[in-house]
mmCIF file as Biopython writes it, N, C-alpha, C and O atoms, coordinates in Angstrom:
data_model
#
loop_
_atom_site.group_PDB
_atom_site.id
_atom_site.type_symbol
_atom_site.label_atom_id
_atom_site.label_alt_id
_atom_site.label_comp_id
_atom_site.label_asym_id
_atom_site.label_entity_id
_atom_site.label_seq_id
_atom_site.pdbx_PDB_ins_code
_atom_site.Cartn_x
_atom_site.Cartn_y
_atom_site.Cartn_z
_atom_site.occupancy
_atom_site.B_iso_or_equiv
_atom_site.auth_seq_id
_atom_site.auth_asym_id
_atom_site.pdbx_PDB_model_num
ATOM 1   N N  . MET A ? 1  ? 123.671 104.391 14.237  1.0 0.0 1  A 1 
ATOM 2   C CA . MET A ? 1  ? 122.250 104.290 14.506  1.0 0.0 1  A 1 
ATOM 3   C C  . MET A ? 1  ? 121.775 102.894 14.090  1.0 0.0 1  A 1 
ATOM 4   O O  . MET A ? 1  ? 122.015 102.470 12.960  1.0 0.0 1  A 1 
ATOM 5   N N  . THR A ? 2  ? 121.110 102.190 14.987  1.0 0.0 2  A 1 
ATOM 6   C CA . THR A ? 2  ? 120.610 100.853 14.671  1.0 0.0 2  A 1 
ATOM 7   C C  . THR A ? 2  ? 119.088 100.850 14.731  1.0 0.0 2  A 1 
ATOM 8   O O  . THR A ? 2  ? 118.470 101.606 15.481  1.0 0.0 2  A 1 
ATOM 9   N N  . ASN A ? 3  ? 118.518 99.991  13.934  1.0 0.0 3  A 1 
ATOM 10  C CA . ASN A ? 3  ? 117.071 99.835  13.911  1.0 0.0 3  A 1 
ATOM 11  C C  . ASN A ? 3  ? 116.682 98.555  14.642  1.0 0.0 3  A 1 
ATOM 12  O O  . ASN A ? 3  ? 117.528 97.703  14.915  1.0 0.0 3  A 1 
ATOM 13  N N  . ASP A ? 4  ? 115.400 98.429  14.955  1.0 0.0 4  A 1 
ATOM 14  C CA . ASP A ? 4  ? 114.918 97.290  15.723  1.0 0.0 4  A 1 
ATOM 15  C C  . ASP A ? 4  ? 115.180 95.950  15.039  1.0 0.0 4  A 1 
ATOM 16  O O  . ASP A ? 4  ? 115.399 94.947  15.718  1.0 0.0 4  A 1 
ATOM 17  N N  . TYR A ? 5  ? 115.162 95.917  13.720  1.0 0.0 5  A 1 
ATOM 18  C CA . TYR A ? 5  ? 115.234 94.646  13.008  1.0 0.0 5  A 1 
ATOM 19  C C  . TYR A ? 5  ? 116.552 94.430  12.270  1.0 0.0 5  A 1 
ATOM 20  O O  . TYR A ? 5  ? 116.634 93.553  11.410  1.0 0.0 5  A 1 
ATOM 21  N N  . ASP A ? 6  ? 117.556 95.188  12.579  1.0 0.0 6  A 1 
ATOM 22  C CA . ASP A ? 6  ? 118.848 95.043  11.909  1.0 0.0 6  A 1 
ATOM 23  C C  . ASP A ? 6  ? 119.433 93.643  12.076  1.0 0.0 6  A 1 
ATOM 24  O O  . ASP A ? 6  ? 120.149 93.169  11.194  1.0 0.0 6  A 1 
ATOM 25  N N  . ASP A ? 7  ? 119.143 92.979  13.187  1.0 0.0 7  A 1 
ATOM 26  C CA . ASP A ? 7  ? 119.716 91.661  13.434  1.0 0.0 7  A 1 
ATOM 27  C C  . ASP A ? 7  ? 119.060 90.555  12.600  1.0 0.0 7  A 1 
ATOM 28  O O  . ASP A ? 7  ? 119.641 89.479  12.462  1.0 0.0 7  A 1 
ATOM 29  N N  . ILE A ? 8  ? 117.868 90.788  12.042  1.0 0.0 8  A 1 
ATOM 30  C CA . ILE A ? 8  ? 117.184 89.741  11.282  1.0 0.0 8  A 1 
ATOM 31  C C  . ILE A ? 8  ? 116.921 90.106  9.835   1.0 0.0 8  A 1 
ATOM 32  O O  . ILE A ? 8  ? 116.460 89.261  9.067   1.0 0.0 8  A 1 
ATOM 33  N N  . ILE A ? 9  ? 117.197 91.326  9.446   1.0 0.0 9  A 1 
ATOM 34  C CA . ILE A ? 9  ? 116.796 91.803  8.122   1.0 0.0 9  A 1 
ATOM 35  C C  . ILE A ? 9  ? 117.465 91.041  6.984   1.0 0.0 9  A 1 
ATOM 36  O O  . ILE A ? 9  ? 116.865 90.913  5.916   1.0 0.0 9  A 1 
ATOM 37  N N  . ASN A ? 10 ? 118.660 90.538  7.160   1.0 0.0 10 A 1 
ATOM 38  C CA . ASN A ? 10 ? 119.374 89.861  6.083   1.0 0.0 10 A 1 
ATOM 39  C C  . ASN A ? 10 ? 119.379 88.340  6.224   1.0 0.0 10 A 1 
ATOM 40  O O  . ASN A ? 10 ? 120.132 87.663  5.525   1.0 0.0 10 A 1 
ATOM 41  N N  . LEU A ? 11 ? 118.562 87.798  7.105   1.0 0.0 11 A 1 
ATOM 42  C CA . LEU A ? 11 ? 118.484 86.354  7.246   1.0 0.0 11 A 1 
ATOM 43  C C  . LEU A ? 11 ? 117.733 85.757  6.058   1.0 0.0 11 A 1 
ATOM 44  O O  . LEU A ? 11 ? 116.867 86.417  5.483   1.0 0.0 11 A 1 
ATOM 45  N N  . PRO A ? 12 ? 118.052 84.519  5.684   1.0 0.0 12 A 1 
ATOM 46  C CA . PRO A ? 12 ? 117.337 83.892  4.565   1.0 0.0 12 A 1 
ATOM 47  C C  . PRO A ? 12 ? 115.884 83.596  4.937   1.0 0.0 12 A 1 
ATOM 48  O O  . PRO A ? 12 ? 115.558 83.400  6.108   1.0 0.0 12 A 1 
ATOM 49  N N  . HIS A ? 13 ? 115.024 83.567  3.930   1.0 0.0 13 A 1 
ATOM 50  C CA . HIS A ? 13 ? 113.608 83.266  4.137   1.0 0.0 13 A 1 
ATOM 51  C C  . HIS A ? 13 ? 113.451 81.827  4.617   1.0 0.0 13 A 1 
ATOM 52  O O  . HIS A ? 13 ? 114.069 80.923  4.054   1.0 0.0 13 A 1 
ATOM 53  N N  . HIS A ? 14 ? 112.647 81.602  5.632   1.0 0.0 14 A 1 
ATOM 54  C CA . HIS A ? 14 ? 112.436 80.258  6.171   1.0 0.0 14 A 1 
ATOM 55  C C  . HIS A ? 14 ? 111.592 79.418  5.216   1.0 0.0 14 A 1 
ATOM 56  O O  . HIS A ? 14 ? 110.583 79.890  4.691   1.0 0.0 14 A 1 
ATOM 57  N N  . VAL A ? 15 ? 112.007 78.182  4.995   1.0 0.0 15 A 1 
ATOM 58  C CA . VAL A ? 15 ? 111.242 77.218  4.201   1.0 0.0 15 A 1 
ATOM 59  C C  . VAL A ? 15 ? 111.047 75.991  5.073   1.0 0.0 15 A 1 
ATOM 60  O O  . VAL A ? 15 ? 112.016 75.404  5.555   1.0 0.0 15 A 1 
ATOM 61  N N  . SER A ? 16 ? 109.792 75.604  5.275   1.0 0.0 16 A 1 
ATOM 62  C CA . SER A ? 16 ? 109.475 74.481  6.140   1.0 0.0 16 A 1 
ATOM 63  C C  . SER A ? 16 ? 109.984 73.166  5.570   1.0 0.0 16 A 1 
ATOM 64  O O  . SER A ? 16 ? 109.938 72.940  4.361   1.0 0.0 16 A 1 
ATOM 65  N N  . LYS A ? 17 ? 110.471 72.300  6.460   1.0 0.0 17 A 1 
ATOM 66  C CA . LYS A ? 17 ? 110.903 70.962  6.062   1.0 0.0 17 A 1 
ATOM 67  C C  . LYS A ? 17 ? 109.729 69.984  6.106   1.0 0.0 17 A 1 
ATOM 68  O O  . LYS A ? 17 ? 109.824 68.879  5.571   1.0 0.0 17 A 1 
ATOM 69  N N  . HIS A ? 18 ? 108.629 70.380  6.737   1.0 0.0 18 A 1 
ATOM 70  C CA . HIS A ? 18 ? 107.512 69.469  6.965   1.0 0.0 18 A 1 
ATOM 71  C C  . HIS A ? 18 ? 106.278 69.783  6.129   1.0 0.0 18 A 1 
ATOM 72  O O  . HIS A ? 18 ? 105.491 68.883  5.836   1.0 0.0 18 A 1 
ATOM 73  N N  . HIS A ? 19 ? 106.095 71.019  5.746   1.0 0.0 19 A 1 
ATOM 74  C CA . HIS A ? 19 ? 104.901 71.421  5.005   1.0 0.0 19 A 1 
ATOM 75  C C  . HIS A ? 19 ? 105.298 71.925  3.618   1.0 0.0 19 A 1 
ATOM 76  O O  . HIS A ? 19 ? 106.191 72.763  3.493   1.0 0.0 19 A 1 
ATOM 77  N N  . PRO A ? 20 ? 104.634 71.416  2.577   1.0 0.0 20 A 1 
ATOM 78  C CA . PRO A ? 20 ? 104.965 71.913  1.235   1.0 0.0 20 A 1 
ATOM 79  C C  . PRO A ? 20 ? 104.530 73.367  1.079   1.0 0.0 20 A 1 
ATOM 80  O O  . PRO A ? 20 ? 103.562 73.810  1.696   1.0 0.0 20 A 1 
ATOM 81  N N  . GLN A ? 21 ? 105.247 74.082  0.261   1.0 0.0 21 A 1 
ATOM 82  C CA . GLN A ? 21 ? 104.913 75.487  0.031   1.0 0.0 21 A 1 
ATOM 83  C C  . GLN A ? 21 ? 103.610 75.578  -0.753  1.0 0.0 21 A 1 
ATOM 84  O O  . GLN A ? 21 ? 103.402 74.838  -1.714  1.0 0.0 21 A 1 
ATOM 85  N N  . MET A ? 22 ? 102.739 76.483  -0.339  1.0 0.0 22 A 1 
ATOM 86  C CA . MET A ? 22 ? 101.452 76.679  -0.998  1.0 0.0 22 A 1 
ATOM 87  C C  . MET A ? 22 ? 101.665 77.345  -2.347  1.0 0.0 22 A 1 
ATOM 88  O O  . MET A ? 22 ? 102.472 78.265  -2.480  1.0 0.0 22 A 1 
ATOM 89  N N  . SER A ? 23 ? 100.929 76.865  -3.350  1.0 0.0 23 A 1 
ATOM 90  C CA . SER A ? 23 ? 101.053 77.477  -4.671  1.0 0.0 23 A 1 
ATOM 91  C C  . SER A ? 23 ? 100.506 78.898  -4.625  1.0 0.0 23 A 1 
ATOM 92  O O  . SER A ? 23 ? 99.693  79.231  -3.762  1.0 0.0 23 A 1 
ATOM 93  N N  . ILE A ? 24 ? 100.948 79.719  -5.542  1.0 0.0 24 A 1 
ATOM 94  C CA . ILE A ? 24 ? 100.482 81.107  -5.583  1.0 0.0 24 A 1 
ATOM 95  C C  . ILE A ? 24 ? 98.981  81.167  -5.870  1.0 0.0 24 A 1 
ATOM 96  O O  . ILE A ? 24 ? 98.296  82.081  -5.413  1.0 0.0 24 A 1 
ATOM 97  N N  . TRP A ? 25 ? 98.465  80.178  -6.637  1.0 0.0 25 A 1 
ATOM 98  C CA . TRP A ? 25 ? 97.024  80.141  -6.956  1.0 0.0 25 A 1 
ATOM 99  C C  . TRP A ? 25 ? 96.202  79.843  -5.710  1.0 0.0 25 A 1 
ATOM 100 O O  . TRP A ? 25 ? 95.174  80.479  -5.475  1.0 0.0 25 A 1 
ATOM 101 N N  . ASN A ? 26 ? 96.648  78.881  -4.912  1.0 0.0 26 A 1 
ATOM 102 C CA . ASN A ? 26 ? 95.928  78.556  -3.674  1.0 0.0 26 A 1 
ATOM 103 C C  . ASN A ? 26 ? 96.021  79.700  -2.665  1.0 0.0 26 A 1 
ATOM 104 O O  . ASN A ? 26 ? 95.065  79.983  -1.943  1.0 0.0 26 A 1 
ATOM 105 N N  . ARG A ? 27 ? 97.165  80.343  -2.625  1.0 0.0 27 A 1 
ATOM 106 C CA . ARG A ? 27 ? 97.333  81.478  -1.710  1.0 0.0 27 A 1 
ATOM 107 C C  . ARG A ? 27 ? 96.402  82.618  -2.096  1.0 0.0 27 A 1 
ATOM 108 O O  . ARG A ? 27 ? 95.766  83.224  -1.234  1.0 0.0 27 A 1 
ATOM 109 N N  . ALA A ? 28 ? 96.321  82.909  -3.381  1.0 0.0 28 A 1 
ATOM 110 C CA . ALA A ? 28 ? 95.441  83.976  -3.859  1.0 0.0 28 A 1 
ATOM 111 C C  . ALA A ? 28 ? 93.983  83.634  -3.584  1.0 0.0 28 A 1 
ATOM 112 O O  . ALA A ? 28 ? 93.184  84.521  -3.282  1.0 0.0 28 A 1 
ATOM 113 N N  . ALA A ? 29 ? 93.629  82.355  -3.684  1.0 0.0 29 A 1 
ATOM 114 C CA . ALA A ? 29 ? 92.244  81.933  -3.467  1.0 0.0 29 A 1 
ATOM 115 C C  . ALA A ? 29 ? 91.799  82.182  -2.032  1.0 0.0 29 A 1 
ATOM 116 O O  . ALA A ? 29 ? 90.608  82.365  -1.780  1.0 0.0 29 A 1 
ATOM 117 N N  . GLN A ? 30 ? 92.722  82.191  -1.102  1.0 0.0 30 A 1 
ATOM 118 C CA . GLN A ? 30 ? 92.369  82.463  0.293   1.0 0.0 30 A 1 
ATOM 119 C C  . GLN A ? 30 ? 91.793  83.866  0.458   1.0 0.0 30 A 1 
ATOM 120 O O  . GLN A ? 30 ? 90.927  84.090  1.303   1.0 0.0 30 A 1 
ATOM 121 N N  . PHE A ? 31 ? 92.268  84.798  -0.340  1.0 0.0 31 A 1 
ATOM 122 C CA . PHE A ? 31 ? 91.875  86.190  -0.178  1.0 0.0 31 A 1 
ATOM 123 C C  . PHE A ? 31 ? 90.812  86.627  -1.176  1.0 0.0 31 A 1 
ATOM 124 O O  . PHE A ? 31 ? 90.272  87.726  -1.051  1.0 0.0 31 A 1 
ATOM 125 N N  . ALA A ? 32 ? 90.502  85.798  -2.155  1.0 0.0 32 A 1 
ATOM 126 C CA . ALA A ? 32 ? 89.545  86.162  -3.195  1.0 0.0 32 A 1 
ATOM 127 C C  . ALA A ? 32 ? 88.163  86.505  -2.638  1.0 0.0 32 A 1 
ATOM 128 O O  . ALA A ? 32 ? 87.558  87.469  -3.106  1.0 0.0 32 A 1 
ATOM 129 N N  . PRO A ? 33 ? 87.634  85.760  -1.660  1.0 0.0 33 A 1 
ATOM 130 C CA . PRO A ? 33 ? 86.281  86.071  -1.190  1.0 0.0 33 A 1 
ATOM 131 C C  . PRO A ? 33 ? 86.197  87.349  -0.349  1.0 0.0 33 A 1 
ATOM 132 O O  . PRO A ? 33 ? 85.100  87.833  -0.070  1.0 0.0 33 A 1 
ATOM 133 N N  . PHE A ? 34 ? 87.328  87.889  0.049   1.0 0.0 34 A 1 
ATOM 134 C CA . PHE A ? 34 ? 87.327  89.069  0.904   1.0 0.0 34 A 1 
ATOM 135 C C  . PHE A ? 34 ? 86.872  90.297  0.122   1.0 0.0 34 A 1 
ATOM 136 O O  . PHE A ? 34 ? 87.416  90.599  -0.940  1.0 0.0 34 A 1 
ATOM 137 N N  . ALA A ? 35 ? 85.884  90.997  0.645   1.0 0.0 35 A 1 
ATOM 138 C CA . ALA A ? 35 ? 85.411  92.235  0.026   1.0 0.0 35 A 1 
ATOM 139 C C  . ALA A ? 35 ? 85.409  93.323  1.095   1.0 0.0 35 A 1 
ATOM 140 O O  . ALA A ? 35 ? 84.564  93.320  1.991   1.0 0.0 35 A 1 
ATOM 141 N N  . ALA A ? 36 ? 86.342  94.237  0.997   1.0 0.0 36 A 1 
ATOM 142 C CA . ALA A ? 36 ? 86.470  95.289  2.006   1.0 0.0 36 A 1 
ATOM 143 C C  . ALA A ? 36 ? 85.269  96.219  2.004   1.0 0.0 36 A 1 
ATOM 144 O O  . ALA A ? 36 ? 84.896  96.758  3.047   1.0 0.0 36 A 1 
ATOM 145 N N  . LEU A ? 37 ? 84.667  96.409  0.847   1.0 0.0 37 A 1 
ATOM 146 C CA . LEU A ? 37 ? 83.551  97.337  0.727   1.0 0.0 37 A 1 
ATOM 147 C C  . LEU A ? 37 ? 82.282  96.577  0.347   1.0 0.0 37 A 1 
ATOM 148 O O  . LEU A ? 37 ? 81.756  96.743  -0.754  1.0 0.0 37 A 1 
ATOM 149 N N  . THR A ? 38 ? 81.802  95.753  1.255   1.0 0.0 38 A 1 
ATOM 150 C CA . THR A ? 38 ? 80.602  94.976  0.998   1.0 0.0 38 A 1 
ATOM 151 C C  . THR A ? 38 ? 79.433  95.911  0.713   1.0 0.0 38 A 1 
ATOM 152 O O  . THR A ? 38 ? 79.157  96.837  1.477   1.0 0.0 38 A 1 
ATOM 153 N N  . GLY A ? 39 ? 78.752  95.651  -0.402  1.0 0.0 39 A 1 
ATOM 154 C CA . GLY A ? 39 ? 77.614  96.469  -0.776  1.0 0.0 39 A 1 
ATOM 155 C C  . GLY A ? 39 ? 77.958  97.675  -1.622  1.0 0.0 39 A 1 
ATOM 156 O O  . GLY A ? 39 ? 77.062  98.390  -2.071  1.0 0.0 39 A 1 
ATOM 157 N N  . TYR A ? 40 ? 79.224  97.913  -1.847  1.0 0.0 40 A 1 
ATOM 158 C CA . TYR A ? 40 ? 79.649  99.086  -2.607  1.0 0.0 40 A 1 
ATOM 159 C C  . TYR A ? 40 ? 79.141  99.027  -4.043  1.0 0.0 40 A 1 
ATOM 160 O O  . TYR A ? 40 ? 78.648  100.023 -4.573  1.0 0.0 40 A 1 
ATOM 161 N N  . ASP A ? 41 ? 79.262  97.850  -4.677  1.0 0.0 41 A 1 
ATOM 162 C CA . ASP A ? 41 ? 78.790  97.703  -6.057  1.0 0.0 41 A 1 
ATOM 163 C C  . ASP A ? 41 ? 77.296  97.988  -6.169  1.0 0.0 41 A 1 
ATOM 164 O O  . ASP A ? 41 ? 76.850  98.640  -7.113  1.0 0.0 41 A 1 
ATOM 165 N N  . ASP A ? 42 ? 76.527  97.495  -5.199  1.0 0.0 42 A 1 
ATOM 166 C CA . ASP A ? 42 ? 75.083  97.741  -5.211  1.0 0.0 42 A 1 
ATOM 167 C C  . ASP A ? 42 ? 74.773  99.228  -5.043  1.0 0.0 42 A 1 
ATOM 168 O O  . ASP A ? 42 ? 73.866  99.755  -5.688  1.0 0.0 42 A 1 
ATOM 169 N N  . ALA A ? 43 ? 75.526  99.897  -4.180  1.0 0.0 43 A 1 
ATOM 170 C CA . ALA A ? 43 ? 75.311  101.328 -3.964  1.0 0.0 43 A 1 
ATOM 171 C C  . ALA A ? 43 ? 75.619  102.123 -5.239  1.0 0.0 43 A 1 
ATOM 172 O O  . ALA A ? 43 ? 74.913  103.079 -5.556  1.0 0.0 43 A 1 
ATOM 173 N N  . ILE A ? 44 ? 76.651  101.739 -5.956  1.0 0.0 44 A 1 
ATOM 174 C CA . ILE A ? 44 ? 77.002  102.415 -7.210  1.0 0.0 44 A 1 
ATOM 175 C C  . ILE A ? 44 ? 75.904  102.190 -8.251  1.0 0.0 44 A 1 
ATOM 176 O O  . ILE A ? 44 ? 75.510  103.121 -8.954  1.0 0.0 44 A 1 
ATOM 177 N N  . LYS A ? 45 ? 75.417  100.960 -8.346  1.0 0.0 45 A 1 
ATOM 178 C CA . LYS A ? 45 ? 74.347  100.658 -9.309  1.0 0.0 45 A 1 
ATOM 179 C C  . LYS A ? 45 ? 73.083  101.446 -8.987  1.0 0.0 45 A 1 
ATOM 180 O O  . LYS A ? 45 ? 72.431  101.972 -9.889  1.0 0.0 45 A 1 
ATOM 181 N N  . ASP A ? 46 ? 72.734  101.528 -7.703  1.0 0.0 46 A 1 
ATOM 182 C CA . ASP A ? 46 ? 71.548  102.281 -7.295  1.0 0.0 46 A 1 
ATOM 183 C C  . ASP A ? 46 ? 71.693  103.768 -7.629  1.0 0.0 46 A 1 
ATOM 184 O O  . ASP A ? 46 ? 70.771  104.387 -8.160  1.0 0.0 46 A 1 
ATOM 185 N N  . ALA A ? 47 ? 72.850  104.326 -7.313  1.0 0.0 47 A 1 
ATOM 186 C CA . ALA A ? 47 ? 73.087  105.746 -7.591  1.0 0.0 47 A 1 
ATOM 187 C C  . ALA A ? 47 ? 73.064  106.017 -9.091  1.0 0.0 47 A 1 
ATOM 188 O O  . ALA A ? 47 ? 72.543  107.041 -9.533  1.0 0.0 47 A 1 
ATOM 189 N N  . THR A ? 48 ? 73.621  105.113 -9.859  1.0 0.0 48 A 1 
ATOM 190 C CA . THR A ? 48 ? 73.606  105.265 -11.316 1.0 0.0 48 A 1 
ATOM 191 C C  . THR A ? 48 ? 72.187  105.240 -11.844 1.0 0.0 48 A 1 
ATOM 192 O O  . THR A ? 48 ? 71.809  106.064 -12.676 1.0 0.0 48 A 1 
ATOM 193 N N  . GLN A ? 49 ? 71.405  104.293 -11.358 1.0 0.0 49 A 1 
ATOM 194 C CA . GLN A ? 49 ? 70.026  104.174 -11.802 1.0 0.0 49 A 1 
ATOM 195 C C  . GLN A ? 49 ? 69.220  105.428 -11.451 1.0 0.0 49 A 1 
ATOM 196 O O  . GLN A ? 49 ? 68.441  105.920 -12.269 1.0 0.0 49 A 1 
ATOM 197 N N  . GLU A ? 50 ? 69.409  105.939 -10.241 1.0 0.0 50 A 1 
ATOM 198 C CA . GLU A ? 50 ? 68.713  107.155 -9.824  1.0 0.0 50 A 1 
ATOM 199 C C  . GLU A ? 50 ? 69.082  108.340 -10.715 1.0 0.0 50 A 1 
ATOM 200 O O  . GLU A ? 50 ? 68.220  109.138 -11.083 1.0 0.0 50 A 1 
ATOM 201 N N  . ASN A ? 51 ? 70.349  108.451 -11.056 1.0 0.0 51 A 1 
ATOM 202 C CA . ASN A ? 51 ? 70.789  109.556 -11.912 1.0 0.0 51 A 1 
ATOM 203 C C  . ASN A ? 51 ? 70.245  109.413 -13.338 1.0 0.0 51 A 1 
ATOM 204 O O  . ASN A ? 51 ? 69.886  110.403 -13.976 1.0 0.0 51 A 1 
ATOM 205 N N  . LEU A ? 52 ? 70.189  108.195 -13.819 1.0 0.0 52 A 1 
ATOM 206 C CA . LEU A ? 52 ? 69.650  107.972 -15.164 1.0 0.0 52 A 1 
ATOM 207 C C  . LEU A ? 52 ? 68.152  108.299 -15.231 1.0 0.0 52 A 1 
ATOM 208 O O  . LEU A ? 52 ? 67.662  108.798 -16.244 1.0 0.0 52 A 1 
ATOM 209 N N  . GLU A ? 53 ? 67.447  108.017 -14.160 1.0 0.0 53 A 1 
ATOM 210 C CA . GLU A ? 53 ? 66.008  108.308 -14.134 1.0 0.0 53 A 1 
ATOM 211 C C  . GLU A ? 53 ? 65.726  109.799 -14.099 1.0 0.0 53 A 1 
ATOM 212 O O  . GLU A ? 53 ? 64.673  110.236 -14.564 1.0 0.0 53 A 1 
ATOM 213 N N  . ARG A ? 54 ? 66.642  110.586 -13.558 1.0 0.0 54 A 1 
ATOM 214 C CA . ARG A ? 54 ? 66.461  112.038 -13.478 1.0 0.0 54 A 1 
ATOM 215 C C  . ARG A ? 54 ? 66.527  112.698 -14.851 1.0 0.0 54 A 1 
ATOM 216 O O  . ARG A ? 54 ? 65.845  113.691 -15.103 1.0 0.0 54 A 1 
ATOM 217 N N  . PHE A ? 55 ? 67.334  112.151 -15.719 1.0 0.0 55 A 1 
ATOM 218 C CA . PHE A ? 55 ? 67.561  112.808 -17.015 1.0 0.0 55 A 1 
ATOM 219 C C  . PHE A ? 55 ? 66.820  112.151 -18.097 1.0 0.0 55 A 1 
ATOM 220 O O  . PHE A ? 55 ? 66.900  112.577 -19.248 1.0 0.0 55 A 1 
#
């Protein structure tokens, strides 16, 4: 039984000869501004405040 990627699964990782490898800090910074749940923190704060006012 063969899988679709059996021919490439054990190949070495490509390293560019022309572009320097990005540092892990710069790579992480690319994704830092991403927020999958925009407004979620505000919704939690609002719900908390409403519950505190009830009691």
